[in-house]
C-alpha positions, 0 to 999 in steps of 0.5 A, a space after each residue: 676685252 677692250 671696249 671704249 667710246 671716244 666720247 669719254 674724257 678718261 678711260 679706266 682699266 678694270 682687271 678681275 678674274 671674276 666676271 661678276 665683279 667686272 660687270 659691277 665695275 663696268 656699270 659703276 664706271 659707265 654710269 659715272 661717264 668713264 670709258 671702260 677697258 676690261 681684262 680678266 687676267 694679269 697677262 691680258 691687262 698688260 696687253 690692254 695697257 700696251 695698246 690702249 694706255 688707260 688713265 687709271 687701273 683698278 687691279 684685283 690682287 688675287 688672280 691665278 697665274 699672275 696676281 695683281 702684285 706681279 702685274 703691278 710690278 711689270 707695269 711699273 718696271 716699264 717706262 711707257 706704263 710706269 706713270 699710270 696710277 694703280 688702285 688695288 682691289 682686294 678682299 684682303 684687308 691686312 696692313 702687310 698686304 696694303 704695305 706691299 701694294 704701296 711698295 710696288 707703286 700703287 696709289 691706293 688700296 680698296 677692300 672688297 666688297 667695294 662701295 661704288 660711291 667710294 671707288 668713283 671718289 677715289 678714281 676722280 681724286 687720283 685723276 685730278 692729282 695727275 691731271 696734268 700728266 694725263 693730259 700731257 700723256 694724251 698729247 704725247 700719244 697724239 704726237 706719236 701717231 702723227 709722227 708715224 703718219 709723218 714718217 710714212 708720208 716722208 717715205 712716200 715722198 709726201 708733205 710732212 704734217 704741220 706739227 713736225 715742219 720745224 723739227 725736220 726743216 729748221 736749221 737756225 733760229 735767232 732770238 732778239 729782245 730789248 727793253 729798258 732793262 734787258 738785251 737778249 741775244 740767242 742763236 741756235 744751230 741745228 746740225 741735222 734734224 730732228 732738233 735737240 736744243 730748245 731755248 724758251 723765253 718764258 717771261 719778260 718784263 722791265 724787271 724780270 726775265 725767265 728762260 728755260 733751255 732744254 738740250 736733248 741727250 738723243 737726236 730722235 723724234 721722241 726727245 723732240 716731241 717731249 721738248 715741243 710739249 715742254 715749250 707749250 707747257 712752260 709758255 702756258 704756265 707764265 702766260 698769266 703772269 704780269 709785272 711781278 717779282 719771283 721768289 727763289 722758292 717759287 722758282 724752285 717749285 716751278 722747276 720741280 713741277 717741270 721735272 715732275 711733268 716731264 720726267 723720263 719715267 713718263 716719256 722715256 726721253 731724258 734731256 738736260 734742263 737749265 732754268 734761269 731768272 734775272 731780276 734787273 731791280 735787284 741785280 740778281 740771277 737765280 739758276 737751276 740746272 740738271 746736267 748742264 754747265 752753269 752760265 758765265 757772268 761777264 762784267 761791263 768790259 766783257 771780262 769773266 767774273 767769278 762770283 761766289 754763288 749762294 746754294 739754294 736748298 729745298 725739299 724735292 726728290 730731284 734735290 740730289 741732281 739739281 744744282 740751284 744757286 743765286 748770285 749778285 750781279 755786277 753793274 751792266 753784267 752779261 749772262 752767257 749760256 752755251 749748250 751743244 747737243 748731247 755733249 756737256 761742256 768741259 771745264 775751261 772750254 767756254 771760258 777760253 772761247 769767251 776770252 778769245 772772242 769776248 768782244 765779238 760774241 757778246 759785242 753790240 753788233 749782233 751780226 758778229 755772233 752770226 759770223 763767229 758761230 763756226 768757232 764754237 766747240 762741238 761743231 757737229 752737234 746742235 748748238 746754242 749760245 745765249 746772252 742776257 745783258 742788264 742795261 
């Protein structure tokens, strides 16, 4: 049965049909400052996980009716619980049993009788490995609770909670930035709340500009909350950086880290991502994409330049869906991104738009971007157009 004090930093679910084992596990975990949830069967464990979302599960293999393997499969097949690490506990020490456990998604396999020191060490190790995911999961659960409170308040005609003010009330956002190397213009239009498109200027100095664009597949608060967490995470990641050059391998690892932390497997909220890096000293642009169209490159006359990109290849479980390239930019080039809600740009649409309005959308007069925004395709979707000019 559930039983947890809020003062504990991490909560562990111990599942075993043997009451003596449950008592031993509970004592061991409590003595090491873990919150303890317990269940005596696979079915009860699933109910506890659905309601309390533990940070890690200790799961006995040999249980009547629904054994540990079947319980683990149910948890891993559920997008809301698949990210929770599972450690199997079993008296069976055969290699085939361990292999079966790992094949089902378990992160570890310990044999009984367990050593309290070892089991605590294993738990701390796996929680440390997944610390970022666990912390983000906690924030997500907090935001879900606030959303429920917000929805009830909205139904009752009350004020929205602060975290959701911009999700419900924002209509248009503009971003302008100029230094000796870059001129950045962006404009986001929201068709109706909640927003599905975010532009995150993650890092800017006189040599580097790094940004991330997220475009939601679904216009719902689940996607909006995940993008809010994504914005906080990326800005926090680069907050300690100062006047340095970023190698493409480092950028790929950062992009891969973002995908790991915000995987749909964790949040069940898929969205598109574009991650770009412009280096003014080297006149280079590096781009990483998932389900977004690559930006256009314009020369100093605002004419589209078709460059041959160099593919970037690194090991990643997302490698098959990441499009990663690097190009050498012409002098005083402009990089243009366009994203519209859940709709991906068809080939030629943005090219035609730029050819018709290249002197206005990417012109020196910022107000022209505002005036011509209505001419963008997908008028009923959330829209972003963003340009980075090298000075």
